[in-house]
C-alpha positions in Angstrom: 9.4 76.5 28.2 8.7 73.0 29.6 10.7 72.0 32.6 11.9 68.4 32.9 11.9 66.8 36.3 14.0 63.9 37.5 12.0 60.8 38.6 11.9 60.1 42.3 14.2 57.5 43.7 11.5 54.9 44.1 10.5 55.5 40.5 14.2 55.2 39.4 14.5 51.8 41.2 11.3 50.6 39.6 12.5 51.5 36.1 15.9 49.8 36.8 14.1 46.6 37.9 11.9 46.7 34.8 15.0 47.2 32.6 16.8 44.3 34.3 13.8 42.0 33.9 13.6 43.0 30.2 17.3 42.1 29.7 16.8 38.8 31.4 13.7 38.0 29.4 15.5 38.9 26.1 18.5 36.7 27.1 16.2 33.8 28.0 14.3 34.0 24.7 17.6 34.2 22.9 18.9 31.0 24.5 15.5 29.3 23.9 15.5 30.3 20.3 19.1 29.0 19.9 18.2 25.8 21.7 15.1 25.3 19.6 17.0 25.9 16.4 19.6 23.3 17.4 16.9 20.8 18.4 15.1 21.5 15.1 18.4 20.8 13.2 18.8 17.5 15.0 15.2 16.5 14.3 15.7 17.4 10.6 18.9 15.5 10.4 17.4 12.4 12.0 14.5 12.6 9.6 16.8 12.9 6.6 18.9 9.9 7.8 15.8 7.8 8.5 14.4 8.7 5.1 17.7 7.8 3.4 17.8 4.4 5.1 14.2 3.6 4.1 14.8 4.9 0.6 17.9 2.8 0.2 16.0 -0.4 1.2 13.2 0.4 -1.1 15.5 1.1 -4.0 17.4 -2.3 -3.6 15.7 -4.7 -6.1 15.5 -8.2 -4.8 15.8 -7.1 -1.1 12.5 -8.3 0.3 11.1 -11.0 2.5 8.1 -12.6 0.7 5.4 -12.0 -2.0 1.8 -11.2 -1.7 -0.3 -12.8 -4.6 -3.3 -10.4 -4.9 -6.3 -11.9 -6.6 -9.0 -9.4 -7.6 -12.7 -10.2 -7.9 -13.1 -8.8 -11.3 -16.9 -8.2 -11.1 -16.3 -6.0 -8.0 -13.6 -4.0 -9.7 -15.8 -3.4 -12.8 -18.9 -2.5 -10.8 -16.9 0.0 -8.7 -15.2 1.5 -11.8 -18.6 1.9 -13.5 -19.9 3.8 -10.4 -17.0 6.1 -10.6 -17.4 6.8 -14.3 -21.0 7.4 -14.8 -22.1 3.8 -15.5 -19.2 2.9 -17.8 -16.1 0.8 -16.8 -13.4 1.7 -19.3 -11.0 -1.0 -18.4 -10.5 -3.8 -21.0 -11.3 -6.5 -18.4 -14.8 -5.0 -18.0 -15.8 -5.6 -21.6 -16.0 -8.8 -23.6 -15.5 -12.1 -21.9 -16.5 -12.4 -18.2 -13.9 -12.8 -15.5 -14.0 -14.1 -11.9 -10.8 -13.9 -9.9 -7.9 -12.4 -11.9 -4.4 -11.6 -10.8 -4.0 -8.1 -9.6 -0.3 -8.6 -8.9 2.6 -10.3 -7.2 4.0 -7.9 -4.7 7.4 -8.1 -3.0 6.9 -7.4 0.7 9.0 -6.6 3.8 7.9 -8.1 7.1 6.8 -4.5 7.7 5.9 -2.4 4.7 6.8 -3.0 1.1 9.0 -1.6 -1.6 7.7 0.1 -4.8 9.0 1.7 -7.9 12.5 0.4 -7.4 13.8 1.5 -10.8 12.7 4.8 -12.2 12.3 4.8 -15.1 11.4 1.1 -15.2 13.2 -1.0 -17.8 11.0 -1.2 -21.0 8.5 -4.0 -21.0 8.3 -6.0 -24.2 4.8 -6.1 -25.7 5.1 -9.9 -26.2 5.3 -10.3 -22.5 2.2 -8.1 -22.0 0.2 -10.1 -24.5 1.3 -13.4 -22.9 0.0 -12.3 -19.5 -3.5 -11.2 -20.6 -5.0 -14.6 -19.7 -4.2 -14.0 -16.0 -4.1 -10.1 -15.9 -6.7 -9.1 -18.5 -5.6 -5.5 -18.9 -2.4 -4.3 -20.7 -2.5 -1.2 -18.5 -2.5 -3.4 -15.4 0.5 -5.4 -16.6 2.5 -2.3 -17.3 1.6 -0.8 -13.9 2.4 -3.9 -12.0 5.8 -4.2 -13.6 6.7 -0.5 -12.9 5.5 -0.5 -9.3 6.2 -4.0 -8.1 8.1 -6.1 -10.7 11.1 -3.7 -10.6 11.5 -4.6 -6.9 11.7 -8.3 -7.5 15.3 -8.3 -8.7 14.2 -10.3 -11.7 14.1 -9.5 -15.4 10.7 -8.7 -16.8 10.4 -12.2 -18.3 11.4 -13.9 -15.1 9.1 -11.7 -13.0 6.0 -12.6 -15.0 7.0 -16.2 -15.0 7.0 -15.9 -11.2 3.5 -14.4 -11.4 2.3 -17.3 -13.4 4.0 -19.8 -11.0 2.5 -18.2 -7.9 -0.9 -18.2 -9.5 -0.6 -21.9 -10.3 0.1 -22.6 -6.6 -3.3 -21.3 -5.6 -6.6 -23.2 -6.5 -9.7 -21.1 -6.7 -12.6 -22.7 -4.8 -15.2 -24.1 -7.2 -18.0 -21.9 -5.9 -16.2 -18.8 -7.1 -15.5 -20.0 -10.7 -19.0 -19.3 -12.0 -22.2 -17.9 -10.5 -25.1 -16.1 -12.0 -26.3 -14.0 -9.1 -24.6 -11.7 -6.6 -23.6 -13.5 -3.4 -23.6 -12.1 0.2 -20.6 -13.6 2.0 -18.6 -13.1 5.1 -14.8 -12.6 4.7 -14.4 -15.6 7.0 -16.4 -17.8 4.6 -14.2 -16.8 1.7 -11.0 -17.5 3.7 -12.3 -20.9 4.8 -13.2 -21.8 1.2 -9.7 -21.0 0.0 -8.1 -22.9 2.9 -10.3 -25.9 2.2 -9.3 -25.8 -1.5 -5.5 -25.4 -0.9 -3.7 -27.9 1.2 -1.2 -26.3 3.6 -2.8 -22.8 3.5 -3.8 -21.4 7.0 -5.7 -18.4 8.4 -2.5 -16.4 9.1 -1.4 -16.7 5.4 -4.5 -15.2 3.7 -6.5 -12.0 3.9 -9.7 -10.7 2.2 -10.0 -7.0 1.4 -13.2 -5.1 0.7 -14.6 -1.6 0.0 -17.6 -0.2 1.7 -19.9 -3.0 0.4 -18.1 -5.4 -1.9 -15.4 -8.0 -1.6 -12.3 -6.6 -3.4 -9.5 -9.1 -3.3 -8.0 -12.2 -1.8 -4.4 -11.8 -0.8 -2.2 -14.8 -0.2 1.3 -14.7 1.2 3.9 -16.7 -0.5 7.6 -17.2 0.1 10.3 -16.8 -2.5 10.2 -20.6 -2.7 6.4 -20.3 -3.6 5.3 -22.0 -0.4 2.6 -20.4 1.8 3.9 -18.3 4.7 2.5 -16.3 7.5 2.2 -12.5 7.1 0.8 -10.8 10.2 0.9 -7.3 8.8 -1.1 -8.3 5.7 -3.8 -10.2 7.7 -4.1 -7.2 10.2 -5.3 -5.1 7.2 -8.1 -7.6 6.3 -11.7 -6.7 5.8 -13.6 -6.4 9.1 -17.2 -6.2 7.7 -19.7 -8.9 8.7 -21.0 -9.4 5.2 -19.9 -8.1 1.7 -21.4 -8.7 -1.7 -19.6 -10.6 -4.5 -21.3 -9.2 -7.7 -22.2 -11.8 -10.3 -19.8 -12.7 -13.0 -20.8 -10.8 -16.2 -22.8 -12.9 -18.5 -23.3 -15.5 -15.8 
């Protein structure tokens, strides 16, 4: 038979202190967990409210501050597309007649950020409108995409939106040196900006931005008010290409 002995008094006091510390620690962790849960709930609620506010603004067609007219250098687009697809560019604008600057889109903008896909599903786009836009936007897929993503945020009907695209494009004159050239050109973004400013009275450096990929000039983006006058757009110009030199591939067939 095994005899059980009582712990000594010092041992009993040590056990009691350990037990008390255990209860205090458990209570502290319980309070911390409850506090953390409450804090997490508040963070979650604030995030939901913030998301709802942003979402409501983005889903309000016509509620924007200005437009960006995006002009894509078609030879750059087609060269990059061919590199991605094993030497073949499958877009319609990359076959047949050559293109220089084409309209990528007319994008409603906020002073900070931009709306997109403001109506899902987007109202159906008439094929006659698509066909009528191919002189400026030489790809049916591009026309449909721009309507879905950006046009639905304009607050305009499809017909009125693409009339606005045509009007915005008519406001901007393409510099003569970019209308036709047979060889690739190495340019600085600043040179391209200066050429557009020289060709367009009233356009200034804080109203235009050049974008690029790792080696090519991609687009020229010009900020235009709802009245189709040039306007400053600090957020757009901050995202401009910072490379010293970029290539503008030759116009196909040039």
